[in-house]
DRENLOGU-214572 format. One record per residue (C-alpha): residue in one letter; x, y, z. Coordinates in steps of 0.1 Angstrom, whole numbers. Each point is the difference from the previous one (the first is absolute). Example, Ala and Ser with C-alpha at 12.3 -4.5 7.8 and 13.67 -1.06 7.14 Angstrom:
<recs>
REC  res      u      v      w
REC    A    123    -45     78
REC    S     14     34     -7
</recs>
This chain:
<recs>
REC  res      u      v      w
REC    M     15    342   -351
REC    Q    -14     32     17
REC    L    -23     -5     30
REC    G    -28     25      7
REC    P      3     18     34
REC    K    -26    -21     18
REC    L     15    -32    -12
REC    A     36     12      8
REC    I    -11      9     36
REC    H    -18    -34      3
REC    W     32    -19    -10
REC    L     21     22     23
REC    I    -22     -8     30
REC    K      2    -37     -8
REC    I     37      2     -3
REC    M      4     19     33
REC    N    -22    -26     18
REC    R     22    -27    -13
REC    T     30     16     16
REC    K    -17     -4     33
REC    N     -1    -38     -8
REC    I     38     -2      4
REC    K      8    -32     18
REC    F     24      5     29
REC    F     20    -26     20
REC    L     10     13     34
REC    V     29    -22     12
REC    F     10      7     37
REC    N      8    -25     27
REC    D    -17     23     26
REC    S    -38      3      0
REC    F      1     36     10
REC    S     18     11    -32
REC    R    -22    -21    -22
REC    M    -32     14     15
REC    L     14     36      0
REC    Y      9      0    -37
REC    H    -32    -19     -8
REC    Q    -23     25     18
REC    Y     18     29    -16
REC    L     -4    -15    -35
REC    V    -37     -6      7
REC    K     -3     37     11
REC    L     15     10    -34
REC    G    -26    -22    -18
REC    Y     22    -31     -7
REC    K    -18    -30     14
REC    N     16    -29    -19
REC    N     26     -7     26
REC    I     14    -34     10
REC    L     18      0     33
REC    I     30    -25      2
REC    E     23     -9     28
REC    S     31    -12    -17
REC    A     20      2    -33
REC    E     -5    -38     -5
REC    D    -38      4      2
REC    C      2     30    -24
REC    L     19    -21    -25
REC    K    -26    -28      3
REC    K    -28     25     -8
REC    L     15     17    -30
REC    D    -25    -19    -22
REC    L    -26     24     14
REC    E     17     26    -22
REC    P      7     30     23
REC    D      7     34    -17
REC    V     19     14     30
REC    I     19    -17     28
REC    F     10     19     31
REC    I     25    -22     18
REC    D     19      5     32
REC    C     38     -1     -4
REC    E      5    -17     33
REC    L    -22    -31     -3
REC    H     12    -30     21
REC    S      9    -29    -22
REC    M      4     17    -34
REC    N      6     38     -1
REC    G    -18     24    -23
REC    L     30      3    -24
REC    E      2    -38     -5
REC    A    -37     -1     -6
REC    L      2     29    -25
REC    K     24    -20    -21
REC    K    -24    -30     -1
REC    I    -31     22     -6
REC    K     16     18    -29
REC    S     12    -33    -16
REC    H    -36    -12      2
REC    N    -15     32    -14
REC    P     21     31     -7
REC    D    -32     21     -4
REC    I     -9     -2     37
REC    H      8     32     19
REC    V     20     -9     31
REC    L      6     27     27
REC    L     23     -9     28
REC    I    -10     13     34
REC    G     25      7     28
REC    C     32     -9    -17
REC    P     32      9     18
REC    N     12     32    -14
REC    K     31    -16    -14
REC    K     11     11    -35
REC    Q      9    -35    -10
REC    V    -35    -14      9
REC    L    -17     28    -19
REC    I     22     -5    -31
REC    E     -6    -37      0
REC    A    -38      5      4
REC    M     -1     24    -30
REC    K     22    -24    -20
REC    Y    -27    -27      5
REC    G    -29     22     -9
REC    A    -14     16     32
REC    T    -26     26     -8
REC    G      9     20     31
REC    F      8      1     37
REC    I    -20     12     30
REC    N     17      6     34
REC    K    -21    -10     30
REC    G     -6     30     22
REC    V    -16     34      1
REC    N     -9      4    -37
REC    D     -4    -35    -12
REC    L    -37      2     -7
REC    E      4     31    -20
REC    M     29    -16    -19
REC    L    -23    -31     -6
REC    Q    -27     23    -14
REC    E     25     17    -23
REC    E     12    -33    -14
REC    V    -35    -14     -5
REC    E    -11     32    -18
REC    K     31     -3    -23
REC    I     -9    -36     -8
REC    A    -37      8     -5
REC    S      9     30    -22
REC    A     23    -22    -22
REC    R    -28    -26     -3
REC    L    -25     27     -9
REC    L     24     14    -27
REC    K      6    -34    -14
REC    R    -37     -7     -3
REC    K     -6     34    -17
REC    L     26     -9    -25
REC    E    -15    -34     -6
REC    I    -34     16     -7
REC    A     15     26    -22
REC    Q     15    -26    -23
</recs>
C-alpha cells in the first residue's frame, strides 16, 4: 500500500511522538543518580520515567512494562547483574543498560551473555553515553514501527 506524502508525514510524526513515550525505569540506590538521569531524560523529551531505589522494587514493578531499564551495577542487596538475569527471564524484550559496572572483562562478558543492551560508565561522559543509547533504542523502535506500517 502506497501512502501519499501528507499521510506518510502524518504517520511518521505519530511514530516519532510514540518513541518519546518510551517507559524508563531508573534503578539507583542513591537519589542523586536517579534524579540526574531522570532530569536528563526529561530534557531529551522522555517524561515517562519511573524512579526506583532497589533491584527488588524494580522486579516487583515489571508488570508496569518498562521499555528500558537503567540499573546501577552496585546496588546493595541485589546487584545489577543479578537483576538483569531476572528481568530478562521475565521479559527478554526489555532493554537493560547497566550503569557503573566494574571494568572487569568477566562481568561484561556475563552481562552480555544474559542480554544486556549496553553499559554506561559513571563519570565525565555518562550523560552523553546515556543519550547515545537512548537514541539507538528510539531509532530501532522507529524503524520497527515503519516496517510494521509498510506491511
